[in-house]
C-alpha beads as a LAMMPS data file, in Angstrom:
LAMMPS data file: protein, C-alpha beads

317 atoms
316 bonds

1 atom types
1 bond types

-500.0 500.0 xlo xhi
-500.0 500.0 ylo yhi
-500.0 500.0 zlo zhi

Masses

1 110.0

Atoms # bond

1 1 1 332.228 -108.730 229.047
2 1 1 334.779 -109.332 226.268
3 1 1 335.384 -107.808 222.874
4 1 1 336.059 -111.089 221.106
5 1 1 334.267 -110.048 217.967
6 1 1 334.934 -106.328 217.475
7 1 1 334.046 -106.273 213.791
8 1 1 330.513 -107.433 214.595
9 1 1 330.246 -105.061 217.553
10 1 1 331.174 -101.997 215.497
11 1 1 329.664 -102.912 212.125
12 1 1 326.250 -101.261 212.393
13 1 1 327.351 -97.988 214.042
14 1 1 330.105 -97.464 211.442
15 1 1 327.647 -98.071 208.620
16 1 1 325.223 -95.583 210.150
17 1 1 327.967 -92.964 210.483
18 1 1 328.997 -93.454 206.845
19 1 1 325.385 -93.043 205.766
20 1 1 324.710 -89.985 207.916
21 1 1 328.033 -88.178 207.572
22 1 1 329.519 -89.229 204.242
23 1 1 330.495 -85.673 203.276
24 1 1 332.127 -85.080 206.690
25 1 1 333.793 -88.493 206.403
26 1 1 335.397 -87.618 203.063
27 1 1 336.492 -84.186 204.294
28 1 1 338.048 -85.659 207.432
29 1 1 339.847 -88.676 205.958
30 1 1 340.291 -87.905 202.240
31 1 1 340.328 -84.101 201.832
32 1 1 341.850 -84.159 198.334
33 1 1 339.071 -86.403 197.013
34 1 1 336.523 -84.302 198.916
35 1 1 337.550 -81.188 196.967
36 1 1 336.955 -82.947 193.644
37 1 1 333.398 -84.114 194.429
38 1 1 330.359 -82.095 193.402
39 1 1 328.512 -81.902 196.727
40 1 1 325.593 -80.028 195.167
41 1 1 324.498 -83.443 193.868
42 1 1 323.351 -85.988 196.452
43 1 1 325.565 -89.086 196.819
44 1 1 323.721 -92.364 196.301
45 1 1 324.515 -95.438 198.406
46 1 1 324.478 -98.674 196.408
47 1 1 324.426 -101.202 199.267
48 1 1 322.347 -103.837 197.504
49 1 1 324.415 -103.484 194.365
50 1 1 327.649 -103.954 196.315
51 1 1 326.191 -107.026 197.991
52 1 1 325.487 -108.469 194.552
53 1 1 329.001 -107.672 193.315
54 1 1 330.784 -109.418 196.196
55 1 1 328.239 -112.143 196.942
56 1 1 330.551 -114.999 195.961
57 1 1 333.728 -113.410 197.362
58 1 1 335.344 -114.222 200.694
59 1 1 334.372 -111.213 202.776
60 1 1 337.203 -111.178 205.296
61 1 1 337.106 -109.500 208.698
62 1 1 335.978 -105.959 208.153
63 1 1 333.757 -103.503 209.956
64 1 1 331.805 -102.012 207.105
65 1 1 331.873 -101.360 203.402
66 1 1 330.009 -98.953 201.161
67 1 1 329.636 -98.319 197.461
68 1 1 328.732 -94.704 196.747
69 1 1 327.731 -93.087 193.473
70 1 1 329.019 -89.506 193.281
71 1 1 329.564 -86.741 190.747
72 1 1 332.945 -85.159 190.148
73 1 1 333.479 -81.436 189.626
74 1 1 334.278 -80.876 185.967
75 1 1 334.675 -84.601 185.390
76 1 1 334.423 -86.108 181.941
77 1 1 332.178 -88.868 183.275
78 1 1 328.696 -87.975 184.474
79 1 1 329.158 -90.062 187.613
80 1 1 331.784 -92.279 189.260
81 1 1 331.978 -94.659 192.214
82 1 1 333.708 -94.734 195.572
83 1 1 334.215 -98.099 197.245
84 1 1 334.936 -97.795 200.972
85 1 1 336.284 -100.523 203.245
86 1 1 336.605 -100.148 207.001
87 1 1 338.789 -103.063 208.061
88 1 1 338.881 -104.289 211.650
89 1 1 341.756 -106.790 211.643
90 1 1 344.972 -107.358 209.727
91 1 1 344.451 -109.765 206.868
92 1 1 347.096 -111.172 204.526
93 1 1 345.008 -110.959 201.365
94 1 1 343.326 -107.621 202.040
95 1 1 345.049 -105.836 199.132
96 1 1 344.054 -108.621 196.761
97 1 1 340.449 -108.378 197.938
98 1 1 340.447 -104.602 197.399
99 1 1 341.706 -105.227 193.854
100 1 1 339.073 -107.900 193.264
101 1 1 336.239 -105.674 194.438
102 1 1 337.553 -102.780 192.385
103 1 1 337.632 -104.633 189.087
104 1 1 334.311 -106.385 189.755
105 1 1 332.633 -103.048 190.403
106 1 1 334.268 -101.580 187.297
107 1 1 333.213 -104.581 185.228
108 1 1 329.613 -104.184 186.375
109 1 1 329.268 -100.429 185.837
110 1 1 332.057 -99.539 183.377
111 1 1 332.753 -96.462 185.481
112 1 1 335.903 -95.280 187.258
113 1 1 336.084 -96.684 190.805
114 1 1 338.055 -95.162 193.683
115 1 1 338.871 -97.727 196.370
116 1 1 339.535 -96.230 199.809
117 1 1 340.355 -98.069 203.041
118 1 1 340.163 -97.190 206.742
119 1 1 342.256 -99.571 208.856
120 1 1 340.873 -99.951 212.380
121 1 1 343.106 -102.850 213.446
122 1 1 345.726 -102.793 216.210
123 1 1 348.820 -103.812 214.183
124 1 1 350.922 -100.650 213.836
125 1 1 352.956 -101.894 210.877
126 1 1 350.116 -103.423 208.843
127 1 1 349.497 -100.916 206.056
128 1 1 348.392 -102.672 202.849
129 1 1 347.997 -100.254 199.952
130 1 1 348.872 -102.085 196.738
131 1 1 348.422 -105.309 194.803
132 1 1 349.992 -106.413 191.563
133 1 1 351.999 -108.907 189.564
134 1 1 353.997 -109.151 186.352
135 1 1 354.169 -112.069 183.932
136 1 1 355.584 -112.324 180.402
137 1 1 355.413 -108.610 179.852
138 1 1 351.943 -108.293 181.349
139 1 1 351.906 -106.000 184.368
140 1 1 349.076 -105.378 186.809
141 1 1 349.536 -102.687 189.444
142 1 1 346.745 -101.559 191.780
143 1 1 347.275 -98.916 194.455
144 1 1 344.769 -97.432 196.910
145 1 1 344.918 -94.827 199.705
146 1 1 344.587 -95.911 203.329
147 1 1 343.969 -94.214 206.660
148 1 1 345.301 -95.901 209.798
149 1 1 343.144 -95.034 212.799
150 1 1 345.966 -95.875 215.226
151 1 1 347.937 -92.952 213.804
152 1 1 345.429 -90.605 215.414
153 1 1 346.729 -91.644 218.838
154 1 1 349.446 -89.063 218.273
155 1 1 346.942 -86.439 217.115
156 1 1 344.610 -86.311 220.117
157 1 1 344.850 -82.537 220.491
158 1 1 343.850 -82.162 216.848
159 1 1 340.899 -84.498 217.357
160 1 1 339.730 -82.643 220.444
161 1 1 339.854 -79.312 218.630
162 1 1 338.011 -80.538 215.532
163 1 1 334.321 -79.864 215.005
164 1 1 334.030 -82.561 212.354
165 1 1 331.738 -85.346 213.688
166 1 1 334.285 -87.930 212.525
167 1 1 336.762 -86.660 215.129
168 1 1 334.404 -87.938 217.839
169 1 1 333.997 -91.220 215.958
170 1 1 337.778 -91.722 215.799
171 1 1 338.221 -90.859 219.480
172 1 1 335.526 -93.348 220.433
173 1 1 337.117 -96.052 218.284
174 1 1 340.564 -95.444 219.814
175 1 1 339.103 -95.400 223.321
176 1 1 337.410 -98.744 222.670
177 1 1 340.741 -100.256 221.630
178 1 1 342.666 -98.727 224.539
179 1 1 340.186 -99.720 227.258
180 1 1 339.293 -103.228 226.135
181 1 1 340.622 -104.653 229.418
182 1 1 340.020 -101.644 231.668
183 1 1 336.332 -100.828 232.027
184 1 1 336.851 -98.166 234.693
185 1 1 339.049 -96.250 232.285
186 1 1 336.492 -96.890 229.539
187 1 1 333.753 -95.297 231.642
188 1 1 335.923 -92.214 232.181
189 1 1 336.809 -91.874 228.511
190 1 1 333.165 -92.331 227.564
191 1 1 332.168 -89.553 229.943
192 1 1 334.898 -87.302 228.518
193 1 1 333.534 -87.838 225.004
194 1 1 329.991 -87.006 226.125
195 1 1 331.247 -83.843 227.830
196 1 1 333.040 -82.830 224.628
197 1 1 329.860 -83.357 222.597
198 1 1 327.825 -81.225 224.979
199 1 1 330.355 -78.413 225.015
200 1 1 330.924 -78.168 221.259
201 1 1 327.449 -76.950 220.462
202 1 1 326.444 -79.573 217.910
203 1 1 322.846 -79.653 216.725
204 1 1 320.650 -81.932 218.821
205 1 1 320.307 -84.527 216.047
206 1 1 324.079 -84.706 215.633
207 1 1 324.567 -85.128 219.373
208 1 1 322.111 -88.042 219.413
209 1 1 323.738 -89.702 216.384
210 1 1 327.229 -89.428 217.872
211 1 1 326.075 -90.488 221.328
212 1 1 324.630 -93.618 219.740
213 1 1 328.027 -94.429 218.200
214 1 1 329.904 -93.700 221.433
215 1 1 327.520 -95.817 223.478
216 1 1 327.710 -98.745 221.094
217 1 1 331.504 -99.007 220.826
218 1 1 332.190 -98.135 224.472
219 1 1 329.951 -100.707 226.110
220 1 1 330.074 -101.022 229.910
221 1 1 328.978 -103.619 232.474
222 1 1 325.626 -102.774 234.033
223 1 1 327.051 -101.405 237.301
224 1 1 329.451 -99.052 235.516
225 1 1 326.762 -98.095 233.002
226 1 1 324.521 -97.002 235.887
227 1 1 327.388 -94.916 237.322
228 1 1 328.034 -93.434 233.888
229 1 1 324.395 -92.430 233.393
230 1 1 324.292 -90.857 236.864
231 1 1 327.385 -88.783 236.066
232 1 1 325.906 -87.776 232.722
233 1 1 322.774 -86.569 234.512
234 1 1 324.990 -84.373 236.686
235 1 1 326.768 -83.110 233.577
236 1 1 323.434 -82.328 231.942
237 1 1 322.363 -80.377 235.002
238 1 1 325.541 -78.294 234.709
239 1 1 325.052 -77.730 230.977
240 1 1 321.272 -77.251 231.314
241 1 1 320.544 -79.723 228.551
242 1 1 319.226 -83.259 228.401
243 1 1 320.064 -85.842 225.755
244 1 1 320.599 -89.197 227.424
245 1 1 316.959 -90.184 227.893
246 1 1 316.191 -89.543 224.247
247 1 1 319.496 -91.108 223.294
248 1 1 318.831 -94.282 225.260
249 1 1 315.342 -94.693 223.858
250 1 1 315.620 -93.456 220.276
251 1 1 319.297 -93.732 219.398
252 1 1 320.581 -97.066 220.659
253 1 1 317.259 -98.898 220.696
254 1 1 316.366 -97.831 217.177
255 1 1 319.787 -98.783 215.879
256 1 1 319.547 -102.217 217.474
257 1 1 316.066 -102.810 216.104
258 1 1 317.235 -101.854 212.610
259 1 1 320.120 -104.304 212.914
260 1 1 317.829 -107.056 214.192
261 1 1 315.345 -106.499 211.376
262 1 1 318.113 -106.756 208.785
263 1 1 319.568 -109.835 210.494
264 1 1 316.186 -111.574 210.619
265 1 1 315.660 -110.906 206.936
266 1 1 319.114 -112.103 205.883
267 1 1 319.138 -115.217 208.085
268 1 1 315.526 -116.417 207.909
269 1 1 313.730 -114.407 205.222
270 1 1 310.075 -113.465 205.673
271 1 1 309.654 -116.182 208.322
272 1 1 312.239 -114.442 210.472
273 1 1 310.480 -111.096 210.145
274 1 1 307.449 -112.637 211.841
275 1 1 309.367 -112.283 215.144
276 1 1 309.707 -108.536 214.747
277 1 1 306.345 -107.722 216.316
278 1 1 307.429 -109.537 219.506
279 1 1 310.882 -107.964 219.570
280 1 1 309.511 -104.435 219.083
281 1 1 307.902 -104.666 222.531
282 1 1 311.308 -105.119 224.228
283 1 1 312.620 -101.936 225.880
284 1 1 315.780 -103.359 227.501
285 1 1 318.810 -102.332 225.402
286 1 1 321.003 -105.172 226.700
287 1 1 318.358 -107.728 225.756
288 1 1 318.180 -106.301 222.244
289 1 1 321.976 -106.509 222.030
290 1 1 321.771 -110.183 223.018
291 1 1 319.253 -110.840 220.247
292 1 1 321.419 -109.095 217.646
293 1 1 324.462 -111.070 218.765
294 1 1 322.447 -114.293 218.802
295 1 1 321.516 -113.876 215.153
296 1 1 325.071 -114.922 214.294
297 1 1 324.941 -118.232 216.119
298 1 1 321.375 -119.549 216.250
299 1 1 320.236 -122.208 213.789
300 1 1 316.535 -121.369 213.681
301 1 1 314.005 -118.823 214.903
302 1 1 312.969 -120.971 217.866
303 1 1 316.510 -120.761 219.247
304 1 1 316.455 -116.994 218.740
305 1 1 313.124 -116.694 220.538
306 1 1 314.625 -118.521 223.534
307 1 1 317.136 -115.668 223.952
308 1 1 314.496 -113.092 224.805
309 1 1 311.958 -115.422 226.404
310 1 1 314.511 -116.984 228.749
311 1 1 313.652 -116.403 232.445
312 1 1 317.326 -115.692 233.214
313 1 1 317.446 -112.973 230.581
314 1 1 314.248 -111.392 231.813
315 1 1 315.475 -111.132 235.393
316 1 1 318.827 -109.540 234.605
317 1 1 318.414 -105.891 235.455

Bonds

1 1 1 2
2 1 2 3
3 1 3 4
4 1 4 5
5 1 5 6
6 1 6 7
7 1 7 8
8 1 8 9
9 1 9 10
10 1 10 11
11 1 11 12
12 1 12 13
13 1 13 14
14 1 14 15
15 1 15 16
16 1 16 17
17 1 17 18
18 1 18 19
19 1 19 20
20 1 20 21
21 1 21 22
22 1 22 23
23 1 23 24
24 1 24 25
25 1 25 26
26 1 26 27
27 1 27 28
28 1 28 29
29 1 29 30
30 1 30 31
31 1 31 32
32 1 32 33
33 1 33 34
34 1 34 35
35 1 35 36
36 1 36 37
37 1 37 38
38 1 38 39
39 1 39 40
40 1 40 41
41 1 41 42
42 1 42 43
43 1 43 44
44 1 44 45
45 1 45 46
46 1 46 47
47 1 47 48
48 1 48 49
49 1 49 50
50 1 50 51
51 1 51 52
52 1 52 53
53 1 53 54
54 1 54 55
55 1 55 56
56 1 56 57
57 1 57 58
58 1 58 59
59 1 59 60
60 1 60 61
61 1 61 62
62 1 62 63
63 1 63 64
64 1 64 65
65 1 65 66
66 1 66 67
67 1 67 68
68 1 68 69
69 1 69 70
70 1 70 71
71 1 71 72
72 1 72 73
73 1 73 74
74 1 74 75
75 1 75 76
76 1 76 77
77 1 77 78
78 1 78 79
79 1 79 80
80 1 80 81
81 1 81 82
82 1 82 83
83 1 83 84
84 1 84 85
85 1 85 86
86 1 86 87
87 1 87 88
88 1 88 89
89 1 89 90
90 1 90 91
91 1 91 92
92 1 92 93
93 1 93 94
94 1 94 95
95 1 95 96
96 1 96 97
97 1 97 98
98 1 98 99
99 1 99 100
100 1 100 101
101 1 101 102
102 1 102 103
103 1 103 104
104 1 104 105
105 1 105 106
106 1 106 107
107 1 107 108
108 1 108 109
109 1 109 110
110 1 110 111
111 1 111 112
112 1 112 113
113 1 113 114
114 1 114 115
115 1 115 116
116 1 116 117
117 1 117 118
118 1 118 119
119 1 119 120
120 1 120 121
121 1 121 122
122 1 122 123
123 1 123 124
124 1 124 125
125 1 125 126
126 1 126 127
127 1 127 128
128 1 128 129
129 1 129 130
130 1 130 131
131 1 131 132
132 1 132 133
133 1 133 134
134 1 134 135
135 1 135 136
136 1 136 137
137 1 137 138
138 1 138 139
139 1 139 140
140 1 140 141
141 1 141 142
142 1 142 143
143 1 143 144
144 1 144 145
145 1 145 146
146 1 146 147
147 1 147 148
148 1 148 149
149 1 149 150
150 1 150 151
151 1 151 152
152 1 152 153
153 1 153 154
154 1 154 155
155 1 155 156
156 1 156 157
157 1 157 158
158 1 158 159
159 1 159 160
160 1 160 161
161 1 161 162
162 1 162 163
163 1 163 164
164 1 164 165
165 1 165 166
166 1 166 167
167 1 167 168
168 1 168 169
169 1 169 170
170 1 170 171
171 1 171 172
172 1 172 173
173 1 173 174
174 1 174 175
175 1 175 176
176 1 176 177
177 1 177 178
178 1 178 179
179 1 179 180
180 1 180 181
181 1 181 182
182 1 182 183
183 1 183 184
184 1 184 185
185 1 185 186
186 1 186 187
187 1 187 188
188 1 188 189
189 1 189 190
190 1 190 191
191 1 191 192
192 1 192 193
193 1 193 194
194 1 194 195
195 1 195 196
196 1 196 197
197 1 197 198
198 1 198 199
199 1 199 200
200 1 200 201
201 1 201 202
202 1 202 203
203 1 203 204
204 1 204 205
205 1 205 206
206 1 206 207
207 1 207 208
208 1 208 209
209 1 209 210
210 1 210 211
211 1 211 212
212 1 212 213
213 1 213 214
214 1 214 215
215 1 215 216
216 1 216 217
217 1 217 218
218 1 218 219
219 1 219 220
220 1 220 221
221 1 221 222
222 1 222 223
223 1 223 224
224 1 224 225
225 1 225 226
226 1 226 227
227 1 227 228
228 1 228 229
229 1 229 230
230 1 230 231
231 1 231 232
232 1 232 233
233 1 233 234
234 1 234 235
235 1 235 236
236 1 236 237
237 1 237 238
238 1 238 239
239 1 239 240
240 1 240 241
241 1 241 242
242 1 242 243
243 1 243 244
244 1 244 245
245 1 245 246
246 1 246 247
247 1 247 248
248 1 248 249
249 1 249 250
250 1 250 251
251 1 251 252
252 1 252 253
253 1 253 254
254 1 254 255
255 1 255 256
256 1 256 257
257 1 257 258
258 1 258 259
259 1 259 260
260 1 260 261
261 1 261 262
262 1 262 263
263 1 263 264
264 1 264 265
265 1 265 266
266 1 266 267
267 1 267 268
268 1 268 269
269 1 269 270
270 1 270 271
271 1 271 272
272 1 272 273
273 1 273 274
274 1 274 275
275 1 275 276
276 1 276 277
277 1 277 278
278 1 278 279
279 1 279 280
280 1 280 281
281 1 281 282
282 1 282 283
283 1 283 284
284 1 284 285
285 1 285 286
286 1 286 287
287 1 287 288
288 1 288 289
289 1 289 290
290 1 290 291
291 1 291 292
292 1 292 293
293 1 293 294
294 1 294 295
295 1 295 296
296 1 296 297
297 1 297 298
298 1 298 299
299 1 299 300
300 1 300 301
301 1 301 302
302 1 302 303
303 1 303 304
304 1 304 305
305 1 305 306
306 1 306 307
307 1 307 308
308 1 308 309
309 1 309 310
310 1 310 311
311 1 311 312
312 1 312 313
313 1 313 314
314 1 314 315
315 1 315 316
316 1 316 317
């Protein structure tokens, strides 16, 4: 198994984490901004609106983006916007794209827009944070804060001690990068993350959400996955708690089905959604992953149907 397309692999779990843990996300990565937000008022995610804003723009290679309507403590404006980009690979025009999105969002809403970026790439020195130019006395200067996930490699003890859910997310992301070519090490790091989750005393729902993220980004070949699940069962016996069965059935499977439903709708419209009743009967997580991946490459719904009706796929256990 290869990680040739990491931005696709991580896209859905990052978006789910942003949706579920936006307040924790802001506290963890952007504490100054966090302190200026009125958290007594529910943030509103404007996904469809963002899609409209950037529809004709070149999207680049990113993991996820969000547009969030929030209220500022004591702010003059009744509400403002936060535009988040989680970028998977270095990109020469990333700063320009951040600027473009910022002014397009501002132009649409006439509200202040904070543009924030999380860089999940592997290039240590790639740290874009500004865009601008000057011509005939006209000066444009755009600057935005960034967080480089690689920097947390040197802060592992801090991550392990943190009870913020985003600490687990960052550790899983770093482990996925580190173990791309070493699946035995990946299995061990995955088990360590599960042990940490069990020992920290998170609420059951939080454990399931974070397990879903860990499982998605730290994928294993079937033989190592079986070993991993066996070791988790032993861990659960020690801790006298059980999450993995629920996690396997409700966490990963549900997330995959949500991604497939969205992909069917975007690629093939209402015709594509006609396949959903067939796909909902599939229990095998790996088969669902194959369908989600296939949505990027197939030309029509018949080709997609071949993925999960193929005899070779059905016999792979």
